[in-house]
Chimera marker file (.cmm) of the C-alpha trace (Angstrom):
<marker_set name="trace">
<marker id="1" x="56.225" y="224.984" z="88.744" r="1" g="1" b="0" radius="0.5"/>
<marker id="2" x="54.040" y="222.912" z="91.108" r="1" g="1" b="0" radius="0.5"/>
<marker id="3" x="56.645" y="220.153" z="91.238" r="1" g="1" b="0" radius="0.5"/>
<marker id="4" x="59.295" y="222.702" z="92.177" r="1" g="1" b="0" radius="0.5"/>
<marker id="5" x="57.076" y="223.999" z="95.027" r="1" g="1" b="0" radius="0.5"/>
<marker id="6" x="56.560" y="220.469" z="96.352" r="1" g="1" b="0" radius="0.5"/>
<marker id="7" x="60.308" y="219.771" z="96.279" r="1" g="1" b="0" radius="0.5"/>
<marker id="8" x="60.976" y="223.063" z="98.037" r="1" g="1" b="0" radius="0.5"/>
<marker id="9" x="58.428" y="222.248" z="100.760" r="1" g="1" b="0" radius="0.5"/>
<marker id="10" x="60.017" y="218.825" z="101.288" r="1" g="1" b="0" radius="0.5"/>
<marker id="11" x="63.531" y="220.292" z="101.468" r="1" g="1" b="0" radius="0.5"/>
<marker id="12" x="62.468" y="222.975" z="103.949" r="1" g="1" b="0" radius="0.5"/>
<marker id="13" x="60.650" y="220.364" z="106.039" r="1" g="1" b="0" radius="0.5"/>
<marker id="14" x="63.727" y="218.123" z="106.117" r="1" g="1" b="0" radius="0.5"/>
<marker id="15" x="65.929" y="221.094" z="107.069" r="1" g="1" b="0" radius="0.5"/>
<marker id="16" x="63.566" y="222.039" z="109.916" r="1" g="1" b="0" radius="0.5"/>
<marker id="17" x="63.457" y="218.440" z="111.198" r="1" g="1" b="0" radius="0.5"/>
<marker id="18" x="67.265" y="218.169" z="111.085" r="1" g="1" b="0" radius="0.5"/>
<marker id="19" x="67.680" y="221.498" z="112.890" r="1" g="1" b="0" radius="0.5"/>
<marker id="20" x="65.191" y="220.479" z="115.573" r="1" g="1" b="0" radius="0.5"/>
<marker id="21" x="66.835" y="217.057" z="116.030" r="1" g="1" b="0" radius="0.5"/>
<marker id="22" x="70.266" y="218.658" z="116.361" r="1" g="1" b="0" radius="0.5"/>
<marker id="23" x="68.951" y="221.168" z="118.894" r="1" g="1" b="0" radius="0.5"/>
<marker id="24" x="67.316" y="218.445" z="121.009" r="1" g="1" b="0" radius="0.5"/>
<marker id="25" x="70.452" y="216.278" z="120.927" r="1" g="1" b="0" radius="0.5"/>
<marker id="26" x="72.567" y="219.221" z="122.111" r="1" g="1" b="0" radius="0.5"/>
<marker id="27" x="70.199" y="219.716" z="125.052" r="1" g="1" b="0" radius="0.5"/>
<marker id="28" x="70.291" y="216.033" z="126.014" r="1" g="1" b="0" radius="0.5"/>
<marker id="29" x="74.064" y="215.522" z="125.926" r="1" g="1" b="0" radius="0.5"/>
<marker id="30" x="75.788" y="217.247" z="128.836" r="1" g="1" b="0" radius="0.5"/>
<marker id="31" x="78.373" y="219.720" z="127.710" r="1" g="1" b="0" radius="0.5"/>
<marker id="32" x="81.923" y="218.872" z="128.786" r="1" g="1" b="0" radius="0.5"/>
<marker id="33" x="82.133" y="222.131" z="130.743" r="1" g="1" b="0" radius="0.5"/>
<marker id="34" x="79.067" y="221.420" z="132.875" r="1" g="1" b="0" radius="0.5"/>
<marker id="35" x="81.095" y="219.392" z="135.371" r="1" g="1" b="0" radius="0.5"/>
<marker id="36" x="83.982" y="221.831" z="135.483" r="1" g="1" b="0" radius="0.5"/>
<marker id="37" x="81.600" y="224.714" z="136.194" r="1" g="1" b="0" radius="0.5"/>
<marker id="38" x="79.988" y="223.057" z="139.211" r="1" g="1" b="0" radius="0.5"/>
<marker id="39" x="82.521" y="224.174" z="141.856" r="1" g="1" b="0" radius="0.5"/>
<marker id="40" x="82.093" y="227.797" z="140.749" r="1" g="1" b="0" radius="0.5"/>
<marker id="41" x="78.307" y="227.400" z="140.605" r="1" g="1" b="0" radius="0.5"/>
<marker id="42" x="78.412" y="225.999" z="144.153" r="1" g="1" b="0" radius="0.5"/>
<marker id="43" x="80.563" y="228.930" z="145.289" r="1" g="1" b="0" radius="0.5"/>
<marker id="44" x="78.039" y="231.331" z="143.762" r="1" g="1" b="0" radius="0.5"/>
<marker id="45" x="75.164" y="229.677" z="145.626" r="1" g="1" b="0" radius="0.5"/>
<marker id="46" x="77.061" y="229.726" z="148.920" r="1" g="1" b="0" radius="0.5"/>
<marker id="47" x="77.995" y="233.367" z="148.378" r="1" g="1" b="0" radius="0.5"/>
<marker id="48" x="74.320" y="234.213" z="147.723" r="1" g="1" b="0" radius="0.5"/>
<marker id="49" x="73.416" y="232.512" z="151.005" r="1" g="1" b="0" radius="0.5"/>
<marker id="50" x="76.197" y="234.385" z="152.838" r="1" g="1" b="0" radius="0.5"/>
<marker id="51" x="74.845" y="237.707" z="151.613" r="1" g="1" b="0" radius="0.5"/>
<marker id="52" x="71.392" y="236.544" z="152.692" r="1" g="1" b="0" radius="0.5"/>
<marker id="53" x="72.817" y="235.803" z="156.148" r="1" g="1" b="0" radius="0.5"/>
<marker id="54" x="74.151" y="239.386" z="156.290" r="1" g="1" b="0" radius="0.5"/>
<marker id="55" x="70.728" y="240.694" z="155.280" r="1" g="1" b="0" radius="0.5"/>
<marker id="56" x="68.997" y="238.576" z="157.944" r="1" g="1" b="0" radius="0.5"/>
<marker id="57" x="71.372" y="239.875" z="160.630" r="1" g="1" b="0" radius="0.5"/>
<marker id="58" x="70.751" y="243.455" z="159.543" r="1" g="1" b="0" radius="0.5"/>
<marker id="59" x="66.966" y="242.992" z="159.601" r="1" g="1" b="0" radius="0.5"/>
<marker id="60" x="66.571" y="240.959" z="162.798" r="1" g="1" b="0" radius="0.5"/>
<marker id="61" x="69.687" y="241.754" z="164.830" r="1" g="1" b="0" radius="0.5"/>
<marker id="62" x="70.829" y="238.139" z="165.046" r="1" g="1" b="0" radius="0.5"/>
<marker id="63" x="72.190" y="235.436" z="162.777" r="1" g="1" b="0" radius="0.5"/>
<marker id="64" x="69.877" y="232.661" z="161.582" r="1" g="1" b="0" radius="0.5"/>
<marker id="65" x="70.713" y="229.337" z="163.198" r="1" g="1" b="0" radius="0.5"/>
<marker id="66" x="69.617" y="227.234" z="160.218" r="1" g="1" b="0" radius="0.5"/>
<marker id="67" x="68.952" y="227.654" z="156.515" r="1" g="1" b="0" radius="0.5"/>
<marker id="68" x="65.202" y="227.095" z="156.877" r="1" g="1" b="0" radius="0.5"/>
<marker id="69" x="65.083" y="230.184" z="159.092" r="1" g="1" b="0" radius="0.5"/>
<marker id="70" x="66.876" y="232.193" z="156.399" r="1" g="1" b="0" radius="0.5"/>
<marker id="71" x="64.718" y="230.902" z="153.535" r="1" g="1" b="0" radius="0.5"/>
<marker id="72" x="61.526" y="231.623" z="155.479" r="1" g="1" b="0" radius="0.5"/>
<marker id="73" x="62.281" y="235.344" z="155.132" r="1" g="1" b="0" radius="0.5"/>
<marker id="74" x="64.261" y="235.117" z="151.879" r="1" g="1" b="0" radius="0.5"/>
<marker id="75" x="62.380" y="232.621" z="149.671" r="1" g="1" b="0" radius="0.5"/>
<marker id="76" x="64.488" y="233.777" z="146.709" r="1" g="1" b="0" radius="0.5"/>
<marker id="77" x="67.368" y="231.794" z="148.259" r="1" g="1" b="0" radius="0.5"/>
<marker id="78" x="65.444" y="228.512" z="148.294" r="1" g="1" b="0" radius="0.5"/>
<marker id="79" x="67.354" y="227.041" z="145.333" r="1" g="1" b="0" radius="0.5"/>
<marker id="80" x="70.685" y="228.083" z="146.837" r="1" g="1" b="0" radius="0.5"/>
<marker id="81" x="70.397" y="225.759" z="149.853" r="1" g="1" b="0" radius="0.5"/>
<marker id="82" x="71.732" y="222.972" z="147.645" r="1" g="1" b="0" radius="0.5"/>
<marker id="83" x="75.092" y="223.075" z="145.903" r="1" g="1" b="0" radius="0.5"/>
<marker id="84" x="75.540" y="222.465" z="142.175" r="1" g="1" b="0" radius="0.5"/>
<marker id="85" x="75.690" y="218.703" z="142.879" r="1" g="1" b="0" radius="0.5"/>
<marker id="86" x="72.217" y="218.851" z="144.514" r="1" g="1" b="0" radius="0.5"/>
<marker id="87" x="73.655" y="218.281" z="148.017" r="1" g="1" b="0" radius="0.5"/>
<marker id="88" x="72.308" y="220.274" z="150.955" r="1" g="1" b="0" radius="0.5"/>
<marker id="89" x="74.603" y="223.137" z="151.983" r="1" g="1" b="0" radius="0.5"/>
<marker id="90" x="75.902" y="222.827" z="155.540" r="1" g="1" b="0" radius="0.5"/>
<marker id="91" x="75.635" y="225.827" z="157.849" r="1" g="1" b="0" radius="0.5"/>
<marker id="92" x="78.176" y="226.276" z="160.621" r="1" g="1" b="0" radius="0.5"/>
<marker id="93" x="76.375" y="229.031" z="162.555" r="1" g="1" b="0" radius="0.5"/>
<marker id="94" x="78.040" y="232.323" z="163.404" r="1" g="1" b="0" radius="0.5"/>
<marker id="95" x="80.612" y="231.874" z="166.173" r="1" g="1" b="0" radius="0.5"/>
<marker id="96" x="81.203" y="234.926" z="168.358" r="1" g="1" b="0" radius="0.5"/>
<marker id="97" x="84.727" y="233.829" z="169.297" r="1" g="1" b="0" radius="0.5"/>
<marker id="98" x="85.815" y="233.153" z="165.695" r="1" g="1" b="0" radius="0.5"/>
<marker id="99" x="83.756" y="236.145" z="164.454" r="1" g="1" b="0" radius="0.5"/>
<marker id="100" x="82.391" y="234.291" z="161.445" r="1" g="1" b="0" radius="0.5"/>
<marker id="101" x="80.032" y="231.564" z="160.323" r="1" g="1" b="0" radius="0.5"/>
<marker id="102" x="80.497" y="229.218" z="157.380" r="1" g="1" b="0" radius="0.5"/>
<marker id="103" x="78.466" y="227.764" z="154.555" r="1" g="1" b="0" radius="0.5"/>
<marker id="104" x="79.966" y="224.504" z="153.324" r="1" g="1" b="0" radius="0.5"/>
<marker id="105" x="79.720" y="222.304" z="150.248" r="1" g="1" b="0" radius="0.5"/>
<marker id="106" x="81.730" y="219.086" z="150.362" r="1" g="1" b="0" radius="0.5"/>
<marker id="107" x="81.882" y="218.971" z="146.568" r="1" g="1" b="0" radius="0.5"/>
<marker id="108" x="81.051" y="216.147" z="144.227" r="1" g="1" b="0" radius="0.5"/>
<marker id="109" x="82.145" y="213.319" z="146.554" r="1" g="1" b="0" radius="0.5"/>
<marker id="110" x="80.144" y="214.693" z="149.532" r="1" g="1" b="0" radius="0.5"/>
<marker id="111" x="83.114" y="213.960" z="151.830" r="1" g="1" b="0" radius="0.5"/>
<marker id="112" x="85.192" y="216.435" z="153.847" r="1" g="1" b="0" radius="0.5"/>
<marker id="113" x="88.493" y="217.269" z="152.184" r="1" g="1" b="0" radius="0.5"/>
<marker id="114" x="88.885" y="216.187" z="148.604" r="1" g="1" b="0" radius="0.5"/>
<marker id="115" x="91.872" y="215.468" z="146.429" r="1" g="1" b="0" radius="0.5"/>
<marker id="116" x="90.819" y="217.303" z="143.278" r="1" g="1" b="0" radius="0.5"/>
<marker id="117" x="88.983" y="220.448" z="142.237" r="1" g="1" b="0" radius="0.5"/>
<marker id="118" x="85.581" y="218.741" z="141.934" r="1" g="1" b="0" radius="0.5"/>
<marker id="119" x="85.776" y="216.988" z="145.313" r="1" g="1" b="0" radius="0.5"/>
<marker id="120" x="87.381" y="219.836" z="147.274" r="1" g="1" b="0" radius="0.5"/>
<marker id="121" x="85.359" y="221.543" z="149.975" r="1" g="1" b="0" radius="0.5"/>
<marker id="122" x="83.960" y="224.969" z="149.221" r="1" g="1" b="0" radius="0.5"/>
<marker id="123" x="83.636" y="227.110" z="152.337" r="1" g="1" b="0" radius="0.5"/>
<marker id="124" x="82.212" y="230.632" z="152.242" r="1" g="1" b="0" radius="0.5"/>
<marker id="125" x="82.368" y="232.761" z="155.370" r="1" g="1" b="0" radius="0.5"/>
<marker id="126" x="79.998" y="235.420" z="156.629" r="1" g="1" b="0" radius="0.5"/>
<marker id="127" x="79.623" y="238.285" z="157.434" r="1" g="1" b="0" radius="0.5"/>
<marker id="128" x="80.748" y="239.022" z="153.902" r="1" g="1" b="0" radius="0.5"/>
<marker id="129" x="81.711" y="242.655" z="154.611" r="1" g="1" b="0" radius="0.5"/>
<marker id="130" x="84.397" y="241.642" z="157.147" r="1" g="1" b="0" radius="0.5"/>
<marker id="131" x="87.833" y="242.204" z="155.530" r="1" g="1" b="0" radius="0.5"/>
<marker id="132" x="89.248" y="238.826" z="156.613" r="1" g="1" b="0" radius="0.5"/>
<marker id="133" x="86.159" y="236.963" z="155.386" r="1" g="1" b="0" radius="0.5"/>
<marker id="134" x="86.159" y="238.974" z="152.169" r="1" g="1" b="0" radius="0.5"/>
<marker id="135" x="89.756" y="237.906" z="151.465" r="1" g="1" b="0" radius="0.5"/>
<marker id="136" x="88.926" y="234.282" z="152.349" r="1" g="1" b="0" radius="0.5"/>
<marker id="137" x="85.911" y="234.288" z="150.033" r="1" g="1" b="0" radius="0.5"/>
<marker id="138" x="87.911" y="235.827" z="147.168" r="1" g="1" b="0" radius="0.5"/>
<marker id="139" x="90.489" y="233.031" z="147.473" r="1" g="1" b="0" radius="0.5"/>
<marker id="140" x="87.702" y="230.441" z="147.359" r="1" g="1" b="0" radius="0.5"/>
<marker id="141" x="86.193" y="232.191" z="144.341" r="1" g="1" b="0" radius="0.5"/>
<marker id="142" x="89.530" y="232.115" z="142.504" r="1" g="1" b="0" radius="0.5"/>
<marker id="143" x="90.073" y="228.443" z="143.376" r="1" g="1" b="0" radius="0.5"/>
<marker id="144" x="86.653" y="227.458" z="142.035" r="1" g="1" b="0" radius="0.5"/>
<marker id="145" x="86.676" y="229.637" z="138.914" r="1" g="1" b="0" radius="0.5"/>
<marker id="146" x="86.412" y="227.335" z="135.879" r="1" g="1" b="0" radius="0.5"/>
<marker id="147" x="87.743" y="230.019" z="133.536" r="1" g="1" b="0" radius="0.5"/>
<marker id="148" x="91.288" y="229.646" z="134.864" r="1" g="1" b="0" radius="0.5"/>
<link id1="1" id2="2" r="1" g="1" b="0" radius="0.2"/>
<link id1="2" id2="3" r="1" g="1" b="0" radius="0.2"/>
<link id1="3" id2="4" r="1" g="1" b="0" radius="0.2"/>
<link id1="4" id2="5" r="1" g="1" b="0" radius="0.2"/>
<link id1="5" id2="6" r="1" g="1" b="0" radius="0.2"/>
<link id1="6" id2="7" r="1" g="1" b="0" radius="0.2"/>
<link id1="7" id2="8" r="1" g="1" b="0" radius="0.2"/>
<link id1="8" id2="9" r="1" g="1" b="0" radius="0.2"/>
<link id1="9" id2="10" r="1" g="1" b="0" radius="0.2"/>
<link id1="10" id2="11" r="1" g="1" b="0" radius="0.2"/>
<link id1="11" id2="12" r="1" g="1" b="0" radius="0.2"/>
<link id1="12" id2="13" r="1" g="1" b="0" radius="0.2"/>
<link id1="13" id2="14" r="1" g="1" b="0" radius="0.2"/>
<link id1="14" id2="15" r="1" g="1" b="0" radius="0.2"/>
<link id1="15" id2="16" r="1" g="1" b="0" radius="0.2"/>
<link id1="16" id2="17" r="1" g="1" b="0" radius="0.2"/>
<link id1="17" id2="18" r="1" g="1" b="0" radius="0.2"/>
<link id1="18" id2="19" r="1" g="1" b="0" radius="0.2"/>
<link id1="19" id2="20" r="1" g="1" b="0" radius="0.2"/>
<link id1="20" id2="21" r="1" g="1" b="0" radius="0.2"/>
<link id1="21" id2="22" r="1" g="1" b="0" radius="0.2"/>
<link id1="22" id2="23" r="1" g="1" b="0" radius="0.2"/>
<link id1="23" id2="24" r="1" g="1" b="0" radius="0.2"/>
<link id1="24" id2="25" r="1" g="1" b="0" radius="0.2"/>
<link id1="25" id2="26" r="1" g="1" b="0" radius="0.2"/>
<link id1="26" id2="27" r="1" g="1" b="0" radius="0.2"/>
<link id1="27" id2="28" r="1" g="1" b="0" radius="0.2"/>
<link id1="28" id2="29" r="1" g="1" b="0" radius="0.2"/>
<link id1="29" id2="30" r="1" g="1" b="0" radius="0.2"/>
<link id1="30" id2="31" r="1" g="1" b="0" radius="0.2"/>
<link id1="31" id2="32" r="1" g="1" b="0" radius="0.2"/>
<link id1="32" id2="33" r="1" g="1" b="0" radius="0.2"/>
<link id1="33" id2="34" r="1" g="1" b="0" radius="0.2"/>
<link id1="34" id2="35" r="1" g="1" b="0" radius="0.2"/>
<link id1="35" id2="36" r="1" g="1" b="0" radius="0.2"/>
<link id1="36" id2="37" r="1" g="1" b="0" radius="0.2"/>
<link id1="37" id2="38" r="1" g="1" b="0" radius="0.2"/>
<link id1="38" id2="39" r="1" g="1" b="0" radius="0.2"/>
<link id1="39" id2="40" r="1" g="1" b="0" radius="0.2"/>
<link id1="40" id2="41" r="1" g="1" b="0" radius="0.2"/>
<link id1="41" id2="42" r="1" g="1" b="0" radius="0.2"/>
<link id1="42" id2="43" r="1" g="1" b="0" radius="0.2"/>
<link id1="43" id2="44" r="1" g="1" b="0" radius="0.2"/>
<link id1="44" id2="45" r="1" g="1" b="0" radius="0.2"/>
<link id1="45" id2="46" r="1" g="1" b="0" radius="0.2"/>
<link id1="46" id2="47" r="1" g="1" b="0" radius="0.2"/>
<link id1="47" id2="48" r="1" g="1" b="0" radius="0.2"/>
<link id1="48" id2="49" r="1" g="1" b="0" radius="0.2"/>
<link id1="49" id2="50" r="1" g="1" b="0" radius="0.2"/>
<link id1="50" id2="51" r="1" g="1" b="0" radius="0.2"/>
<link id1="51" id2="52" r="1" g="1" b="0" radius="0.2"/>
<link id1="52" id2="53" r="1" g="1" b="0" radius="0.2"/>
<link id1="53" id2="54" r="1" g="1" b="0" radius="0.2"/>
<link id1="54" id2="55" r="1" g="1" b="0" radius="0.2"/>
<link id1="55" id2="56" r="1" g="1" b="0" radius="0.2"/>
<link id1="56" id2="57" r="1" g="1" b="0" radius="0.2"/>
<link id1="57" id2="58" r="1" g="1" b="0" radius="0.2"/>
<link id1="58" id2="59" r="1" g="1" b="0" radius="0.2"/>
<link id1="59" id2="60" r="1" g="1" b="0" radius="0.2"/>
<link id1="60" id2="61" r="1" g="1" b="0" radius="0.2"/>
<link id1="61" id2="62" r="1" g="1" b="0" radius="0.2"/>
<link id1="62" id2="63" r="1" g="1" b="0" radius="0.2"/>
<link id1="63" id2="64" r="1" g="1" b="0" radius="0.2"/>
<link id1="64" id2="65" r="1" g="1" b="0" radius="0.2"/>
<link id1="65" id2="66" r="1" g="1" b="0" radius="0.2"/>
<link id1="66" id2="67" r="1" g="1" b="0" radius="0.2"/>
<link id1="67" id2="68" r="1" g="1" b="0" radius="0.2"/>
<link id1="68" id2="69" r="1" g="1" b="0" radius="0.2"/>
<link id1="69" id2="70" r="1" g="1" b="0" radius="0.2"/>
<link id1="70" id2="71" r="1" g="1" b="0" radius="0.2"/>
<link id1="71" id2="72" r="1" g="1" b="0" radius="0.2"/>
<link id1="72" id2="73" r="1" g="1" b="0" radius="0.2"/>
<link id1="73" id2="74" r="1" g="1" b="0" radius="0.2"/>
<link id1="74" id2="75" r="1" g="1" b="0" radius="0.2"/>
<link id1="75" id2="76" r="1" g="1" b="0" radius="0.2"/>
<link id1="76" id2="77" r="1" g="1" b="0" radius="0.2"/>
<link id1="77" id2="78" r="1" g="1" b="0" radius="0.2"/>
<link id1="78" id2="79" r="1" g="1" b="0" radius="0.2"/>
<link id1="79" id2="80" r="1" g="1" b="0" radius="0.2"/>
<link id1="80" id2="81" r="1" g="1" b="0" radius="0.2"/>
<link id1="81" id2="82" r="1" g="1" b="0" radius="0.2"/>
<link id1="82" id2="83" r="1" g="1" b="0" radius="0.2"/>
<link id1="83" id2="84" r="1" g="1" b="0" radius="0.2"/>
<link id1="84" id2="85" r="1" g="1" b="0" radius="0.2"/>
<link id1="85" id2="86" r="1" g="1" b="0" radius="0.2"/>
<link id1="86" id2="87" r="1" g="1" b="0" radius="0.2"/>
<link id1="87" id2="88" r="1" g="1" b="0" radius="0.2"/>
<link id1="88" id2="89" r="1" g="1" b="0" radius="0.2"/>
<link id1="89" id2="90" r="1" g="1" b="0" radius="0.2"/>
<link id1="90" id2="91" r="1" g="1" b="0" radius="0.2"/>
<link id1="91" id2="92" r="1" g="1" b="0" radius="0.2"/>
<link id1="92" id2="93" r="1" g="1" b="0" radius="0.2"/>
<link id1="93" id2="94" r="1" g="1" b="0" radius="0.2"/>
<link id1="94" id2="95" r="1" g="1" b="0" radius="0.2"/>
<link id1="95" id2="96" r="1" g="1" b="0" radius="0.2"/>
<link id1="96" id2="97" r="1" g="1" b="0" radius="0.2"/>
<link id1="97" id2="98" r="1" g="1" b="0" radius="0.2"/>
<link id1="98" id2="99" r="1" g="1" b="0" radius="0.2"/>
<link id1="99" id2="100" r="1" g="1" b="0" radius="0.2"/>
<link id1="100" id2="101" r="1" g="1" b="0" radius="0.2"/>
<link id1="101" id2="102" r="1" g="1" b="0" radius="0.2"/>
<link id1="102" id2="103" r="1" g="1" b="0" radius="0.2"/>
<link id1="103" id2="104" r="1" g="1" b="0" radius="0.2"/>
<link id1="104" id2="105" r="1" g="1" b="0" radius="0.2"/>
<link id1="105" id2="106" r="1" g="1" b="0" radius="0.2"/>
<link id1="106" id2="107" r="1" g="1" b="0" radius="0.2"/>
<link id1="107" id2="108" r="1" g="1" b="0" radius="0.2"/>
<link id1="108" id2="109" r="1" g="1" b="0" radius="0.2"/>
<link id1="109" id2="110" r="1" g="1" b="0" radius="0.2"/>
<link id1="110" id2="111" r="1" g="1" b="0" radius="0.2"/>
<link id1="111" id2="112" r="1" g="1" b="0" radius="0.2"/>
<link id1="112" id2="113" r="1" g="1" b="0" radius="0.2"/>
<link id1="113" id2="114" r="1" g="1" b="0" radius="0.2"/>
<link id1="114" id2="115" r="1" g="1" b="0" radius="0.2"/>
<link id1="115" id2="116" r="1" g="1" b="0" radius="0.2"/>
<link id1="116" id2="117" r="1" g="1" b="0" radius="0.2"/>
<link id1="117" id2="118" r="1" g="1" b="0" radius="0.2"/>
<link id1="118" id2="119" r="1" g="1" b="0" radius="0.2"/>
<link id1="119" id2="120" r="1" g="1" b="0" radius="0.2"/>
<link id1="120" id2="121" r="1" g="1" b="0" radius="0.2"/>
<link id1="121" id2="122" r="1" g="1" b="0" radius="0.2"/>
<link id1="122" id2="123" r="1" g="1" b="0" radius="0.2"/>
<link id1="123" id2="124" r="1" g="1" b="0" radius="0.2"/>
<link id1="124" id2="125" r="1" g="1" b="0" radius="0.2"/>
<link id1="125" id2="126" r="1" g="1" b="0" radius="0.2"/>
<link id1="126" id2="127" r="1" g="1" b="0" radius="0.2"/>
<link id1="127" id2="128" r="1" g="1" b="0" radius="0.2"/>
<link id1="128" id2="129" r="1" g="1" b="0" radius="0.2"/>
<link id1="129" id2="130" r="1" g="1" b="0" radius="0.2"/>
<link id1="130" id2="131" r="1" g="1" b="0" radius="0.2"/>
<link id1="131" id2="132" r="1" g="1" b="0" radius="0.2"/>
<link id1="132" id2="133" r="1" g="1" b="0" radius="0.2"/>
<link id1="133" id2="134" r="1" g="1" b="0" radius="0.2"/>
<link id1="134" id2="135" r="1" g="1" b="0" radius="0.2"/>
<link id1="135" id2="136" r="1" g="1" b="0" radius="0.2"/>
<link id1="136" id2="137" r="1" g="1" b="0" radius="0.2"/>
<link id1="137" id2="138" r="1" g="1" b="0" radius="0.2"/>
<link id1="138" id2="139" r="1" g="1" b="0" radius="0.2"/>
<link id1="139" id2="140" r="1" g="1" b="0" radius="0.2"/>
<link id1="140" id2="141" r="1" g="1" b="0" radius="0.2"/>
<link id1="141" id2="142" r="1" g="1" b="0" radius="0.2"/>
<link id1="142" id2="143" r="1" g="1" b="0" radius="0.2"/>
<link id1="143" id2="144" r="1" g="1" b="0" radius="0.2"/>
<link id1="144" id2="145" r="1" g="1" b="0" radius="0.2"/>
<link id1="145" id2="146" r="1" g="1" b="0" radius="0.2"/>
<link id1="146" id2="147" r="1" g="1" b="0" radius="0.2"/>
<link id1="147" id2="148" r="1" g="1" b="0" radius="0.2"/>
</marker_set>
């Protein structure tokens, strides 16, 4: 009976080691969908910032002129000032004549334009409750959605 217990302990130990090794290897190897999700993740971050811009305007009666100004009153948005590629989001401040401001990610290649989904610019407009901007942002959301 003691021999059986020792064999059982060894088998369980091997199973635990194999499970742990498999788990660690899954964490280390990037999943194939990670890259395809990045445009949508960037859109989500820009949209969070746009809603933060709306909140700032409502609180202080004016639009922030830079992202540091926004994050100083909304520290929860600190991680959203970079896109999913770890590039700093560009703020085109609110323009009275155009009636919107923009938050921009140049995508994976960090260049304006882009010839594919990963390199394409992602531009979210604010205020987000403006009908025209809302339609614009929905089109950007659909274009970046990795589930399609």
